[in-house]
mmCIF file of the protein (N, C-alpha, C, O) and its ligand, coordinates in Angstrom:
data_MODEL
# 
_entry.id   MODEL 
# 
loop_
_entity.id 
_entity.type 
_entity.pdbx_number_of_molecules 
1 polymer     1 
2 non-polymer 1 
# 
_entity_poly.entity_id                      1 
_entity_poly.type                           'polypeptide(L)' 
_entity_poly.nstd_linkage                   no 
_entity_poly.nstd_monomer                   no 
_entity_poly.pdbx_seq_one_letter_code       MDSTAAVCSVCGATEEQQPLTWTVQSVRGRTALVCEACTRRHLRAMEAQLDEEHW 
_entity_poly.pdbx_seq_one_letter_code_can   MDSTAAVCSVCGATEEQQPLTWTVQSVRGRTALVCEACTRRHLRAMEAQLDEEHW 
_entity_poly.pdbx_strand_id                 A 
# 
loop_
_entity_poly_seq.entity_id 
_entity_poly_seq.num 
_entity_poly_seq.mon_id 
_entity_poly_seq.hetero 
1 1  MET n 
1 2  ASP n 
1 3  SER n 
1 4  THR n 
1 5  ALA n 
1 6  ALA n 
1 7  VAL n 
1 8  CYS n 
1 9  SER n 
1 10 VAL n 
1 11 CYS n 
1 12 GLY n 
1 13 ALA n 
1 14 THR n 
1 15 GLU n 
1 16 GLU n 
1 17 GLN n 
1 18 GLN n 
1 19 PRO n 
1 20 LEU n 
1 21 THR n 
1 22 TRP n 
1 23 THR n 
1 24 VAL n 
1 25 GLN n 
1 26 SER n 
1 27 VAL n 
1 28 ARG n 
1 29 GLY n 
1 30 ARG n 
1 31 THR n 
1 32 ALA n 
1 33 LEU n 
1 34 VAL n 
1 35 CYS n 
1 36 GLU n 
1 37 ALA n 
1 38 CYS n 
1 39 THR n 
1 40 ARG n 
1 41 ARG n 
1 42 HIS n 
1 43 LEU n 
1 44 ARG n 
1 45 ALA n 
1 46 MET n 
1 47 GLU n 
1 48 ALA n 
1 49 GLN n 
1 50 LEU n 
1 51 ASP n 
1 52 GLU n 
1 53 GLU n 
1 54 HIS n 
1 55 TRP n 
# 
loop_
_struct_asym.id 
_struct_asym.entity_id 
A 1 
B 2 
# 
loop_
_chem_comp.id 
_chem_comp.type 
_chem_comp.mon_nstd_flag 
ALA 'L-peptide linking' y 
ARG 'L-peptide linking' y 
ASP 'L-peptide linking' y 
CYS 'L-peptide linking' y 
GLN 'L-peptide linking' y 
GLU 'L-peptide linking' y 
GLY 'peptide linking'   y 
HIS 'L-peptide linking' y 
LEU 'L-peptide linking' y 
MET 'L-peptide linking' y 
PRO 'L-peptide linking' y 
SER 'L-peptide linking' y 
THR 'L-peptide linking' y 
TRP 'L-peptide linking' y 
VAL 'L-peptide linking' y 
ZN  non-polymer         . 
# 
_pdbx_entity_nonpoly.entity_id   2 
_pdbx_entity_nonpoly.name        ? 
_pdbx_entity_nonpoly.comp_id     ZN 
# 
_pdbx_nonpoly_scheme.asym_id         B 
_pdbx_nonpoly_scheme.entity_id       2 
_pdbx_nonpoly_scheme.mon_id          ZN 
_pdbx_nonpoly_scheme.ndb_seq_num     1 
_pdbx_nonpoly_scheme.pdb_seq_num     101 
_pdbx_nonpoly_scheme.auth_seq_num    101 
_pdbx_nonpoly_scheme.pdb_mon_id      ZN 
_pdbx_nonpoly_scheme.auth_mon_id     ZN 
_pdbx_nonpoly_scheme.pdb_strand_id   A 
_pdbx_nonpoly_scheme.pdb_ins_code    . 
# 
loop_
_atom_site.group_PDB 
_atom_site.id 
_atom_site.type_symbol 
_atom_site.label_atom_id 
_atom_site.label_alt_id 
_atom_site.label_comp_id 
_atom_site.label_asym_id 
_atom_site.label_entity_id 
_atom_site.label_seq_id 
_atom_site.pdbx_PDB_ins_code 
_atom_site.Cartn_x 
_atom_site.Cartn_y 
_atom_site.Cartn_z 
_atom_site.occupancy 
_atom_site.B_iso_or_equiv 
_atom_site.pdbx_formal_charge 
_atom_site.auth_seq_id 
_atom_site.auth_comp_id 
_atom_site.auth_asym_id 
_atom_site.auth_atom_id 
_atom_site.pdbx_PDB_model_num 
ATOM   1   N  N  . MET A 1 1  ? 57.973 31.822 18.374 1.00 0.00 ? 1   MET A N  1 
ATOM   2   C  CA . MET A 1 1  ? 58.645 33.085 18.053 1.00 0.00 ? 1   MET A CA 1 
ATOM   3   C  C  . MET A 1 1  ? 58.838 33.927 19.485 1.00 0.00 ? 1   MET A C  1 
ATOM   4   O  O  . MET A 1 1  ? 57.902 34.029 20.278 1.00 0.00 ? 1   MET A O  1 
ATOM   5   N  N  . ASP A 1 2  ? 60.075 34.486 19.718 1.00 0.00 ? 2   ASP A N  1 
ATOM   6   C  CA . ASP A 1 2  ? 60.328 35.103 20.986 1.00 0.00 ? 2   ASP A CA 1 
ATOM   7   C  C  . ASP A 1 2  ? 59.767 36.638 20.667 1.00 0.00 ? 2   ASP A C  1 
ATOM   8   O  O  . ASP A 1 2  ? 60.150 37.347 19.736 1.00 0.00 ? 2   ASP A O  1 
ATOM   9   N  N  . SER A 1 3  ? 58.880 36.940 21.554 1.00 0.00 ? 3   SER A N  1 
ATOM   10  C  CA . SER A 1 3  ? 58.191 38.224 21.375 1.00 0.00 ? 3   SER A CA 1 
ATOM   11  C  C  . SER A 1 3  ? 59.361 39.360 21.804 1.00 0.00 ? 3   SER A C  1 
ATOM   12  O  O  . SER A 1 3  ? 59.190 40.539 21.493 1.00 0.00 ? 3   SER A O  1 
ATOM   13  N  N  . THR A 1 4  ? 60.342 39.004 22.407 1.00 0.00 ? 4   THR A N  1 
ATOM   14  C  CA . THR A 1 4  ? 61.360 40.207 22.717 1.00 0.00 ? 4   THR A CA 1 
ATOM   15  C  C  . THR A 1 4  ? 62.379 40.187 21.526 1.00 0.00 ? 4   THR A C  1 
ATOM   16  O  O  . THR A 1 4  ? 63.215 41.088 21.468 1.00 0.00 ? 4   THR A O  1 
ATOM   17  N  N  . ALA A 1 5  ? 62.355 39.387 20.750 1.00 0.00 ? 5   ALA A N  1 
ATOM   18  C  CA . ALA A 1 5  ? 63.404 39.472 19.704 1.00 0.00 ? 5   ALA A CA 1 
ATOM   19  C  C  . ALA A 1 5  ? 63.056 40.547 18.790 1.00 0.00 ? 5   ALA A C  1 
ATOM   20  O  O  . ALA A 1 5  ? 61.887 40.911 18.663 1.00 0.00 ? 5   ALA A O  1 
ATOM   21  N  N  . ALA A 1 6  ? 64.108 41.120 18.089 1.00 0.00 ? 6   ALA A N  1 
ATOM   22  C  CA . ALA A 1 6  ? 63.883 42.079 17.128 1.00 0.00 ? 6   ALA A CA 1 
ATOM   23  C  C  . ALA A 1 6  ? 64.214 41.546 15.798 1.00 0.00 ? 6   ALA A C  1 
ATOM   24  O  O  . ALA A 1 6  ? 65.289 40.959 15.669 1.00 0.00 ? 6   ALA A O  1 
ATOM   25  N  N  . VAL A 1 7  ? 63.388 41.684 14.749 1.00 0.00 ? 7   VAL A N  1 
ATOM   26  C  CA . VAL A 1 7  ? 63.569 41.225 13.394 1.00 0.00 ? 7   VAL A CA 1 
ATOM   27  C  C  . VAL A 1 7  ? 63.510 42.206 12.416 1.00 0.00 ? 7   VAL A C  1 
ATOM   28  O  O  . VAL A 1 7  ? 62.514 42.928 12.372 1.00 0.00 ? 7   VAL A O  1 
ATOM   29  N  N  . CYS A 1 8  ? 64.530 42.366 11.527 1.00 0.00 ? 8   CYS A N  1 
ATOM   30  C  CA . CYS A 1 8  ? 64.434 43.437 10.569 1.00 0.00 ? 8   CYS A CA 1 
ATOM   31  C  C  . CYS A 1 8  ? 63.528 43.050 9.416  1.00 0.00 ? 8   CYS A C  1 
ATOM   32  O  O  . CYS A 1 8  ? 63.620 42.011 8.761  1.00 0.00 ? 8   CYS A O  1 
ATOM   33  N  N  . SER A 1 9  ? 62.571 44.098 9.240  1.00 0.00 ? 9   SER A N  1 
ATOM   34  C  CA . SER A 1 9  ? 61.438 43.667 8.213  1.00 0.00 ? 9   SER A CA 1 
ATOM   35  C  C  . SER A 1 9  ? 62.030 43.761 6.775  1.00 0.00 ? 9   SER A C  1 
ATOM   36  O  O  . SER A 1 9  ? 61.360 43.339 5.832  1.00 0.00 ? 9   SER A O  1 
ATOM   37  N  N  . VAL A 1 10 ? 63.155 44.253 6.596  1.00 0.00 ? 10  VAL A N  1 
ATOM   38  C  CA . VAL A 1 10 ? 63.646 44.183 5.217  1.00 0.00 ? 10  VAL A CA 1 
ATOM   39  C  C  . VAL A 1 10 ? 64.506 43.128 4.969  1.00 0.00 ? 10  VAL A C  1 
ATOM   40  O  O  . VAL A 1 10 ? 64.278 42.416 3.991  1.00 0.00 ? 10  VAL A O  1 
ATOM   41  N  N  . CYS A 1 11 ? 65.557 42.880 5.762  1.00 0.00 ? 11  CYS A N  1 
ATOM   42  C  CA . CYS A 1 11 ? 66.605 41.728 5.339  1.00 0.00 ? 11  CYS A CA 1 
ATOM   43  C  C  . CYS A 1 11 ? 66.427 40.617 6.404  1.00 0.00 ? 11  CYS A C  1 
ATOM   44  O  O  . CYS A 1 11 ? 67.138 39.617 6.308  1.00 0.00 ? 11  CYS A O  1 
ATOM   45  N  N  . GLY A 1 12 ? 65.626 40.707 7.304  1.00 0.00 ? 12  GLY A N  1 
ATOM   46  C  CA . GLY A 1 12 ? 65.316 39.409 8.151  1.00 0.00 ? 12  GLY A CA 1 
ATOM   47  C  C  . GLY A 1 12 ? 66.498 39.393 9.173  1.00 0.00 ? 12  GLY A C  1 
ATOM   48  O  O  . GLY A 1 12 ? 66.564 38.361 9.842  1.00 0.00 ? 12  GLY A O  1 
ATOM   49  N  N  . ALA A 1 13 ? 67.304 40.207 9.379  1.00 0.00 ? 13  ALA A N  1 
ATOM   50  C  CA . ALA A 1 13 ? 68.390 40.002 10.433 1.00 0.00 ? 13  ALA A CA 1 
ATOM   51  C  C  . ALA A 1 13 ? 67.641 40.140 11.785 1.00 0.00 ? 13  ALA A C  1 
ATOM   52  O  O  . ALA A 1 13 ? 66.666 40.880 11.917 1.00 0.00 ? 13  ALA A O  1 
ATOM   53  N  N  . THR A 1 14 ? 68.191 39.332 12.840 1.00 0.00 ? 14  THR A N  1 
ATOM   54  C  CA . THR A 1 14 ? 67.641 39.153 14.066 1.00 0.00 ? 14  THR A CA 1 
ATOM   55  C  C  . THR A 1 14 ? 68.555 39.729 15.285 1.00 0.00 ? 14  THR A C  1 
ATOM   56  O  O  . THR A 1 14 ? 69.773 39.556 15.270 1.00 0.00 ? 14  THR A O  1 
ATOM   57  N  N  . GLU A 1 15 ? 67.985 40.335 16.206 1.00 0.00 ? 15  GLU A N  1 
ATOM   58  C  CA . GLU A 1 15 ? 68.824 40.488 17.410 1.00 0.00 ? 15  GLU A CA 1 
ATOM   59  C  C  . GLU A 1 15 ? 67.943 40.152 18.549 1.00 0.00 ? 15  GLU A C  1 
ATOM   60  O  O  . GLU A 1 15 ? 66.717 40.135 18.440 1.00 0.00 ? 15  GLU A O  1 
ATOM   61  N  N  . GLU A 1 16 ? 68.616 39.868 19.713 1.00 0.00 ? 16  GLU A N  1 
ATOM   62  C  CA . GLU A 1 16 ? 67.888 39.352 20.947 1.00 0.00 ? 16  GLU A CA 1 
ATOM   63  C  C  . GLU A 1 16 ? 67.007 40.594 21.482 1.00 0.00 ? 16  GLU A C  1 
ATOM   64  O  O  . GLU A 1 16 ? 65.886 40.475 21.977 1.00 0.00 ? 16  GLU A O  1 
ATOM   65  N  N  . GLN A 1 17 ? 67.641 41.693 21.315 1.00 0.00 ? 17  GLN A N  1 
ATOM   66  C  CA . GLN A 1 17 ? 66.828 42.930 21.698 1.00 0.00 ? 17  GLN A CA 1 
ATOM   67  C  C  . GLN A 1 17 ? 67.050 44.042 20.595 1.00 0.00 ? 17  GLN A C  1 
ATOM   68  O  O  . GLN A 1 17 ? 68.067 44.081 19.902 1.00 0.00 ? 17  GLN A O  1 
ATOM   69  N  N  . GLN A 1 18 ? 66.239 44.741 20.518 1.00 0.00 ? 18  GLN A N  1 
ATOM   70  C  CA . GLN A 1 18 ? 66.171 45.855 19.401 1.00 0.00 ? 18  GLN A CA 1 
ATOM   71  C  C  . GLN A 1 18 ? 67.322 46.911 19.797 1.00 0.00 ? 18  GLN A C  1 
ATOM   72  O  O  . GLN A 1 18 ? 67.318 47.511 20.872 1.00 0.00 ? 18  GLN A O  1 
ATOM   73  N  N  . PRO A 1 19 ? 68.274 47.060 18.838 1.00 0.00 ? 19  PRO A N  1 
ATOM   74  C  CA . PRO A 1 19 ? 69.242 47.915 19.183 1.00 0.00 ? 19  PRO A CA 1 
ATOM   75  C  C  . PRO A 1 19 ? 68.963 49.342 18.942 1.00 0.00 ? 19  PRO A C  1 
ATOM   76  O  O  . PRO A 1 19 ? 68.105 49.577 18.092 1.00 0.00 ? 19  PRO A O  1 
ATOM   77  N  N  . LEU A 1 20 ? 69.472 50.241 19.473 1.00 0.00 ? 20  LEU A N  1 
ATOM   78  C  CA . LEU A 1 20 ? 69.040 51.670 19.484 1.00 0.00 ? 20  LEU A CA 1 
ATOM   79  C  C  . LEU A 1 20 ? 69.223 52.252 18.068 1.00 0.00 ? 20  LEU A C  1 
ATOM   80  O  O  . LEU A 1 20 ? 68.566 53.217 17.678 1.00 0.00 ? 20  LEU A O  1 
ATOM   81  N  N  . THR A 1 21 ? 70.191 51.590 17.281 1.00 0.00 ? 21  THR A N  1 
ATOM   82  C  CA . THR A 1 21 ? 70.354 52.054 15.871 1.00 0.00 ? 21  THR A CA 1 
ATOM   83  C  C  . THR A 1 21 ? 69.283 51.666 14.914 1.00 0.00 ? 21  THR A C  1 
ATOM   84  O  O  . THR A 1 21 ? 69.097 52.200 13.821 1.00 0.00 ? 21  THR A O  1 
ATOM   85  N  N  . TRP A 1 22 ? 68.558 50.634 15.454 1.00 0.00 ? 22  TRP A N  1 
ATOM   86  C  CA . TRP A 1 22 ? 67.487 50.352 14.493 1.00 0.00 ? 22  TRP A CA 1 
ATOM   87  C  C  . TRP A 1 22 ? 66.335 51.419 14.463 1.00 0.00 ? 22  TRP A C  1 
ATOM   88  O  O  . TRP A 1 22 ? 66.184 52.194 15.407 1.00 0.00 ? 22  TRP A O  1 
ATOM   89  N  N  . THR A 1 23 ? 65.544 51.436 13.376 1.00 0.00 ? 23  THR A N  1 
ATOM   90  C  CA . THR A 1 23 ? 64.476 52.326 13.314 1.00 0.00 ? 23  THR A CA 1 
ATOM   91  C  C  . THR A 1 23 ? 63.170 51.680 13.377 1.00 0.00 ? 23  THR A C  1 
ATOM   92  O  O  . THR A 1 23 ? 63.131 50.462 13.208 1.00 0.00 ? 23  THR A O  1 
ATOM   93  N  N  . VAL A 1 24 ? 62.209 52.262 13.573 1.00 0.00 ? 24  VAL A N  1 
ATOM   94  C  CA . VAL A 1 24 ? 60.759 51.829 13.529 1.00 0.00 ? 24  VAL A CA 1 
ATOM   95  C  C  . VAL A 1 24 ? 60.086 52.455 12.508 1.00 0.00 ? 24  VAL A C  1 
ATOM   96  O  O  . VAL A 1 24 ? 59.887 53.668 12.581 1.00 0.00 ? 24  VAL A O  1 
ATOM   97  N  N  . GLN A 1 25 ? 59.669 51.751 11.475 1.00 0.00 ? 25  GLN A N  1 
ATOM   98  C  CA . GLN A 1 25 ? 58.653 52.347 10.535 1.00 0.00 ? 25  GLN A CA 1 
ATOM   99  C  C  . GLN A 1 25 ? 57.311 51.951 10.665 1.00 0.00 ? 25  GLN A C  1 
ATOM   100 O  O  . GLN A 1 25 ? 56.965 50.805 10.952 1.00 0.00 ? 25  GLN A O  1 
ATOM   101 N  N  . SER A 1 26 ? 56.437 53.040 10.423 1.00 0.00 ? 26  SER A N  1 
ATOM   102 C  CA . SER A 1 26 ? 55.063 52.649 10.573 1.00 0.00 ? 26  SER A CA 1 
ATOM   103 C  C  . SER A 1 26 ? 54.530 52.415 9.138  1.00 0.00 ? 26  SER A C  1 
ATOM   104 O  O  . SER A 1 26 ? 54.503 53.361 8.350  1.00 0.00 ? 26  SER A O  1 
ATOM   105 N  N  . VAL A 1 27 ? 54.133 51.260 8.800  1.00 0.00 ? 27  VAL A N  1 
ATOM   106 C  CA . VAL A 1 27 ? 53.635 50.830 7.387  1.00 0.00 ? 27  VAL A CA 1 
ATOM   107 C  C  . VAL A 1 27 ? 52.196 50.474 7.459  1.00 0.00 ? 27  VAL A C  1 
ATOM   108 O  O  . VAL A 1 27 ? 51.826 49.502 8.117  1.00 0.00 ? 27  VAL A O  1 
ATOM   109 N  N  . ARG A 1 28 ? 51.345 51.260 6.779  1.00 0.00 ? 28  ARG A N  1 
ATOM   110 C  CA . ARG A 1 28 ? 49.966 50.827 6.758  1.00 0.00 ? 28  ARG A CA 1 
ATOM   111 C  C  . ARG A 1 28 ? 49.385 50.349 8.025  1.00 0.00 ? 28  ARG A C  1 
ATOM   112 O  O  . ARG A 1 28 ? 48.588 49.411 8.039  1.00 0.00 ? 28  ARG A O  1 
ATOM   113 N  N  . GLY A 1 29 ? 49.794 51.021 9.181  1.00 0.00 ? 29  GLY A N  1 
ATOM   114 C  CA . GLY A 1 29 ? 49.242 50.866 10.296 1.00 0.00 ? 29  GLY A CA 1 
ATOM   115 C  C  . GLY A 1 29 ? 49.892 49.788 10.999 1.00 0.00 ? 29  GLY A C  1 
ATOM   116 O  O  . GLY A 1 29 ? 49.396 49.550 12.100 1.00 0.00 ? 29  GLY A O  1 
ATOM   117 N  N  . ARG A 1 30 ? 50.906 49.048 10.642 1.00 0.00 ? 30  ARG A N  1 
ATOM   118 C  CA . ARG A 1 30 ? 51.688 48.159 11.132 1.00 0.00 ? 30  ARG A CA 1 
ATOM   119 C  C  . ARG A 1 30 ? 53.083 48.623 11.557 1.00 0.00 ? 30  ARG A C  1 
ATOM   120 O  O  . ARG A 1 30 ? 53.566 49.570 10.937 1.00 0.00 ? 30  ARG A O  1 
ATOM   121 N  N  . THR A 1 31 ? 53.733 48.097 12.479 1.00 0.00 ? 31  THR A N  1 
ATOM   122 C  CA . THR A 1 31 ? 55.087 48.766 12.978 1.00 0.00 ? 31  THR A CA 1 
ATOM   123 C  C  . THR A 1 31 ? 56.031 47.648 12.422 1.00 0.00 ? 31  THR A C  1 
ATOM   124 O  O  . THR A 1 31 ? 55.847 46.459 12.683 1.00 0.00 ? 31  THR A O  1 
ATOM   125 N  N  . ALA A 1 32 ? 57.126 48.140 11.582 1.00 0.00 ? 32  ALA A N  1 
ATOM   126 C  CA . ALA A 1 32 ? 58.130 47.413 11.054 1.00 0.00 ? 32  ALA A CA 1 
ATOM   127 C  C  . ALA A 1 32 ? 59.527 47.812 11.675 1.00 0.00 ? 32  ALA A C  1 
ATOM   128 O  O  . ALA A 1 32 ? 59.886 48.984 11.793 1.00 0.00 ? 32  ALA A O  1 
ATOM   129 N  N  . LEU A 1 33 ? 60.212 46.816 12.026 1.00 0.00 ? 33  LEU A N  1 
ATOM   130 C  CA . LEU A 1 33 ? 61.639 47.374 12.494 1.00 0.00 ? 33  LEU A CA 1 
ATOM   131 C  C  . LEU A 1 33 ? 62.601 47.224 11.337 1.00 0.00 ? 33  LEU A C  1 
ATOM   132 O  O  . LEU A 1 33 ? 62.505 46.290 10.540 1.00 0.00 ? 33  LEU A O  1 
ATOM   133 N  N  . VAL A 1 34 ? 63.477 48.110 11.265 1.00 0.00 ? 34  VAL A N  1 
ATOM   134 C  CA . VAL A 1 34 ? 64.418 48.085 10.220 1.00 0.00 ? 34  VAL A CA 1 
ATOM   135 C  C  . VAL A 1 34 ? 65.814 48.345 10.738 1.00 0.00 ? 34  VAL A C  1 
ATOM   136 O  O  . VAL A 1 34 ? 66.142 49.382 11.314 1.00 0.00 ? 34  VAL A O  1 
ATOM   137 N  N  . CYS A 1 35 ? 66.608 47.324 10.487 1.00 0.00 ? 35  CYS A N  1 
ATOM   138 C  CA . CYS A 1 35 ? 68.079 47.385 11.009 1.00 0.00 ? 35  CYS A CA 1 
ATOM   139 C  C  . CYS A 1 35 ? 68.855 48.644 10.578 1.00 0.00 ? 35  CYS A C  1 
ATOM   140 O  O  . CYS A 1 35 ? 68.458 49.398 9.690  1.00 0.00 ? 35  CYS A O  1 
ATOM   141 N  N  . GLU A 1 36 ? 69.941 48.804 11.246 1.00 0.00 ? 36  GLU A N  1 
ATOM   142 C  CA . GLU A 1 36 ? 70.789 49.985 10.822 1.00 0.00 ? 36  GLU A CA 1 
ATOM   143 C  C  . GLU A 1 36 ? 71.409 49.883 9.396  1.00 0.00 ? 36  GLU A C  1 
ATOM   144 O  O  . GLU A 1 36 ? 71.603 50.880 8.700  1.00 0.00 ? 36  GLU A O  1 
ATOM   145 N  N  . ALA A 1 37 ? 71.691 48.682 9.029  1.00 0.00 ? 37  ALA A N  1 
ATOM   146 C  CA . ALA A 1 37 ? 72.232 48.779 7.466  1.00 0.00 ? 37  ALA A CA 1 
ATOM   147 C  C  . ALA A 1 37 ? 71.244 48.906 6.466  1.00 0.00 ? 37  ALA A C  1 
ATOM   148 O  O  . ALA A 1 37 ? 71.449 49.441 5.376  1.00 0.00 ? 37  ALA A O  1 
ATOM   149 N  N  . CYS A 1 38 ? 70.039 48.355 6.878  1.00 0.00 ? 38  CYS A N  1 
ATOM   150 C  CA . CYS A 1 38 ? 68.893 48.657 5.939  1.00 0.00 ? 38  CYS A CA 1 
ATOM   151 C  C  . CYS A 1 38 ? 68.338 50.290 6.005  1.00 0.00 ? 38  CYS A C  1 
ATOM   152 O  O  . CYS A 1 38 ? 67.855 50.917 5.062  1.00 0.00 ? 38  CYS A O  1 
ATOM   153 N  N  . THR A 1 39 ? 68.513 50.681 7.125  1.00 0.00 ? 39  THR A N  1 
ATOM   154 C  CA . THR A 1 39 ? 68.118 52.001 7.290  1.00 0.00 ? 39  THR A CA 1 
ATOM   155 C  C  . THR A 1 39 ? 68.887 52.789 6.361  1.00 0.00 ? 39  THR A C  1 
ATOM   156 O  O  . THR A 1 39 ? 68.357 53.525 5.529  1.00 0.00 ? 39  THR A O  1 
ATOM   157 N  N  . ARG A 1 40 ? 70.184 52.637 6.496  1.00 0.00 ? 40  ARG A N  1 
ATOM   158 C  CA . ARG A 1 40 ? 71.088 53.373 5.586  1.00 0.00 ? 40  ARG A CA 1 
ATOM   159 C  C  . ARG A 1 40 ? 70.989 53.238 4.210  1.00 0.00 ? 40  ARG A C  1 
ATOM   160 O  O  . ARG A 1 40 ? 71.100 54.192 3.441  1.00 0.00 ? 40  ARG A O  1 
ATOM   161 N  N  . ARG A 1 41 ? 70.754 51.919 3.816  1.00 0.00 ? 41  ARG A N  1 
ATOM   162 C  CA . ARG A 1 41 ? 70.656 51.585 2.410  1.00 0.00 ? 41  ARG A CA 1 
ATOM   163 C  C  . ARG A 1 41 ? 69.230 52.110 1.804  1.00 0.00 ? 41  ARG A C  1 
ATOM   164 O  O  . ARG A 1 41 ? 69.121 52.410 0.615  1.00 0.00 ? 41  ARG A O  1 
ATOM   165 N  N  . HIS A 1 42 ? 68.327 52.179 2.582  1.00 0.00 ? 42  HIS A N  1 
ATOM   166 C  CA . HIS A 1 42 ? 67.069 52.684 2.139  1.00 0.00 ? 42  HIS A CA 1 
ATOM   167 C  C  . HIS A 1 42 ? 66.657 54.148 2.352  1.00 0.00 ? 42  HIS A C  1 
ATOM   168 O  O  . HIS A 1 42 ? 65.561 54.581 1.995  1.00 0.00 ? 42  HIS A O  1 
ATOM   169 N  N  . LEU A 1 43 ? 67.569 54.856 2.933  1.00 0.00 ? 43  LEU A N  1 
ATOM   170 C  CA . LEU A 1 43 ? 67.366 56.226 3.369  1.00 0.00 ? 43  LEU A CA 1 
ATOM   171 C  C  . LEU A 1 43 ? 67.140 57.037 2.229  1.00 0.00 ? 43  LEU A C  1 
ATOM   172 O  O  . LEU A 1 43 ? 66.175 57.801 2.227  1.00 0.00 ? 43  LEU A O  1 
ATOM   173 N  N  . ARG A 1 44 ? 67.922 56.967 1.241  1.00 0.00 ? 44  ARG A N  1 
ATOM   174 C  CA . ARG A 1 44 ? 67.806 57.604 -0.101 1.00 0.00 ? 44  ARG A CA 1 
ATOM   175 C  C  . ARG A 1 44 ? 66.528 57.439 -0.667 1.00 0.00 ? 44  ARG A C  1 
ATOM   176 O  O  . ARG A 1 44 ? 65.838 58.390 -1.033 1.00 0.00 ? 44  ARG A O  1 
ATOM   177 N  N  . ALA A 1 45 ? 66.151 56.101 -0.761 1.00 0.00 ? 45  ALA A N  1 
ATOM   178 C  CA . ALA A 1 45 ? 64.969 55.809 -1.461 1.00 0.00 ? 45  ALA A CA 1 
ATOM   179 C  C  . ALA A 1 45 ? 63.793 56.348 -0.607 1.00 0.00 ? 45  ALA A C  1 
ATOM   180 O  O  . ALA A 1 45 ? 62.809 56.849 -1.152 1.00 0.00 ? 45  ALA A O  1 
ATOM   181 N  N  . MET A 1 46 ? 63.910 56.235 0.790  1.00 0.00 ? 46  MET A N  1 
ATOM   182 C  CA . MET A 1 46 ? 62.811 56.648 1.586  1.00 0.00 ? 46  MET A CA 1 
ATOM   183 C  C  . MET A 1 46 ? 62.760 58.272 1.393  1.00 0.00 ? 46  MET A C  1 
ATOM   184 O  O  . MET A 1 46 ? 61.656 58.812 1.458  1.00 0.00 ? 46  MET A O  1 
ATOM   185 N  N  . GLU A 1 47 ? 63.689 58.902 1.204  1.00 0.00 ? 47  GLU A N  1 
ATOM   186 C  CA . GLU A 1 47 ? 63.775 60.462 1.078  1.00 0.00 ? 47  GLU A CA 1 
ATOM   187 C  C  . GLU A 1 47 ? 63.168 60.873 -0.280 1.00 0.00 ? 47  GLU A C  1 
ATOM   188 O  O  . GLU A 1 47 ? 62.425 61.845 -0.416 1.00 0.00 ? 47  GLU A O  1 
ATOM   189 N  N  . ALA A 1 48 ? 63.569 60.005 -1.320 1.00 0.00 ? 48  ALA A N  1 
ATOM   190 C  CA . ALA A 1 48 ? 63.228 60.466 -2.800 1.00 0.00 ? 48  ALA A CA 1 
ATOM   191 C  C  . ALA A 1 48 ? 61.736 59.949 -2.985 1.00 0.00 ? 48  ALA A C  1 
ATOM   192 O  O  . ALA A 1 48 ? 61.046 60.474 -3.859 1.00 0.00 ? 48  ALA A O  1 
ATOM   193 N  N  . GLN A 1 49 ? 61.244 58.981 -2.226 1.00 0.00 ? 49  GLN A N  1 
ATOM   194 C  CA . GLN A 1 49 ? 59.912 58.351 -2.497 1.00 0.00 ? 49  GLN A CA 1 
ATOM   195 C  C  . GLN A 1 49 ? 59.119 58.412 -1.163 1.00 0.00 ? 49  GLN A C  1 
ATOM   196 O  O  . GLN A 1 49 ? 59.282 57.502 -0.350 1.00 0.00 ? 49  GLN A O  1 
ATOM   197 N  N  . LEU A 1 50 ? 58.438 59.230 -0.946 1.00 0.00 ? 50  LEU A N  1 
ATOM   198 C  CA . LEU A 1 50 ? 57.903 59.493 0.529  1.00 0.00 ? 50  LEU A CA 1 
ATOM   199 C  C  . LEU A 1 50 ? 56.573 58.430 0.634  1.00 0.00 ? 50  LEU A C  1 
ATOM   200 O  O  . LEU A 1 50 ? 56.170 57.995 1.713  1.00 0.00 ? 50  LEU A O  1 
ATOM   201 N  N  . ASP A 1 51 ? 56.068 58.148 -0.463 1.00 0.00 ? 51  ASP A N  1 
ATOM   202 C  CA . ASP A 1 51 ? 55.018 57.366 -0.199 1.00 0.00 ? 51  ASP A CA 1 
ATOM   203 C  C  . ASP A 1 51 ? 55.583 55.855 0.078  1.00 0.00 ? 51  ASP A C  1 
ATOM   204 O  O  . ASP A 1 51 ? 56.641 55.577 -0.485 1.00 0.00 ? 51  ASP A O  1 
ATOM   205 N  N  . GLU A 1 52 ? 55.018 54.936 0.831  1.00 0.00 ? 52  GLU A N  1 
ATOM   206 C  CA . GLU A 1 52 ? 55.667 53.797 1.320  1.00 0.00 ? 52  GLU A CA 1 
ATOM   207 C  C  . GLU A 1 52 ? 55.322 52.626 0.495  1.00 0.00 ? 52  GLU A C  1 
ATOM   208 O  O  . GLU A 1 52 ? 55.133 51.538 1.039  1.00 0.00 ? 52  GLU A O  1 
ATOM   209 N  N  . GLU A 1 53 ? 55.217 52.791 -0.917 1.00 0.00 ? 53  GLU A N  1 
ATOM   210 C  CA . GLU A 1 53 ? 54.805 51.717 -1.543 1.00 0.00 ? 53  GLU A CA 1 
ATOM   211 C  C  . GLU A 1 53 ? 55.780 50.378 -1.486 1.00 0.00 ? 53  GLU A C  1 
ATOM   212 O  O  . GLU A 1 53 ? 55.350 49.226 -1.556 1.00 0.00 ? 53  GLU A O  1 
ATOM   213 N  N  . HIS A 1 54 ? 57.050 50.714 -1.357 1.00 0.00 ? 54  HIS A N  1 
ATOM   214 C  CA . HIS A 1 54 ? 57.925 49.535 -1.266 1.00 0.00 ? 54  HIS A CA 1 
ATOM   215 C  C  . HIS A 1 54 ? 58.120 48.908 -0.029 1.00 0.00 ? 54  HIS A C  1 
ATOM   216 O  O  . HIS A 1 54 ? 58.907 47.965 0.051  1.00 0.00 ? 54  HIS A O  1 
ATOM   217 N  N  . TRP A 1 55 ? 57.435 49.359 1.051  1.00 0.00 ? 55  TRP A N  1 
ATOM   218 C  CA . TRP A 1 55 ? 57.553 48.736 2.322  1.00 0.00 ? 55  TRP A CA 1 
ATOM   219 C  C  . TRP A 1 55 ? 56.569 47.636 2.570  1.00 0.00 ? 55  TRP A C  1 
ATOM   220 O  O  . TRP A 1 55 ? 56.580 47.027 3.640  1.00 0.00 ? 55  TRP A O  1 
HETATM 221 ZN ZN . ZN  B 2 .  ? 67.886 44.835 7.723  1.00 0.00 2 101 ZN  A ZN 1 
# 
């Protein structure tokens, strides 16, 4: 696995480098990348449900 590649932890999308539009979520001490599309899709859920049970 290429350590420089960015992989969305939600949909599995990959980019050679982490785009600036991607966000980094800290989930239970781990770092998880979330792509732009998934960030938008989950924004409502993230705001409504602040605990990160679904991550
Ligand atoms: Zn994604």
